[in-house]
C-alpha positions in Angstrom: 0.1 0.0 0.0 1.2 3.5 -0.6 0.9 6.2 1.8 1.8 9.9 1.5 2.9 12.1 4.5 3.7 16.0 4.8 7.4 16.4 5.4 9.0 19.4 6.8 12.6 19.9 5.8 14.7 22.8 7.0 18.4 23.9 7.6 19.7 22.9 11.0 20.4 26.3 12.6 22.9 24.7 15.1 24.8 22.9 12.2 25.7 24.6 9.0 25.3 22.5 6.1 22.9 19.9 7.7 19.1 19.7 7.2 16.5 18.5 9.7 13.4 16.4 8.5 10.4 15.7 10.5 7.0 14.1 9.9 4.2 15.9 12.0 1.8 13.1 11.4 4.3 10.6 12.7 5.5 11.7 16.2 9.0 11.0 16.7 9.7 10.3 13.2 12.8 12.6 12.2 15.9 12.4 10.2 18.7 14.8 8.7 21.1 14.9 5.9 24.0 17.0 4.6 21.8 18.1 1.7 18.1 18.9 1.2 18.0 15.7 -1.2 19.9 13.7 1.5 17.4 14.5 4.2 14.5 13.7 1.9 16.1 10.3 1.3 16.6 9.6 5.0 13.1 10.6 6.1 11.7 8.4 3.6 13.4 5.5 5.0 12.5 6.6 8.5 8.7 6.9 7.4 9.1 3.4 5.9 10.6 1.8 9.1 8.1 3.8 11.2 5.1 2.5 9.2 6.5 -1.1 8.8 6.8 -1.4 12.8 3.1 0.1 13.2 1.8 -2.3 10.6 3.6 -5.3 12.1 2.0 -4.5 15.7 -1.5 -4.5 14.0 -1.7 -0.8 14.3 -3.2 1.4 11.5 -1.1 4.0 9.7 -1.9 7.3 10.9 -3.6 10.0 8.7 -1.6 12.9 7.5 -2.0 16.4 8.9 -3.5 19.0 7.0 -1.6 22.0 5.9 -2.2 25.2 3.9 0.1 28.1 2.5 -1.4 31.5 3.8 -0.2 34.5 2.0 0.3 37.5 4.5 1.1 40.9 3.9 3.1 42.8 6.4 3.5 46.6 5.6 5.9 47.4 8.6 7.4 45.9 11.5 5.2 45.8 14.7 5.7 48.3 17.2 7.1 46.8 20.5 4.2 46.8 23.4 
């Protein structure tokens, strides 16, 4: 069966040159890589392993999270309170 999940990949602020990846719908399913593409490949493996364990234990695969891109326009910086 094929599953699809939202994956968040972003540069690691504490380790320049590294990228962190996480799957919000799968708590604890995280990985990293030395490039965006490597992090993507590594999180794919992590998802496969995560789901394999769940299914072997008779659990159902979690549903993906809902996400949306929301355009926001900011004219100026907020004034400090």
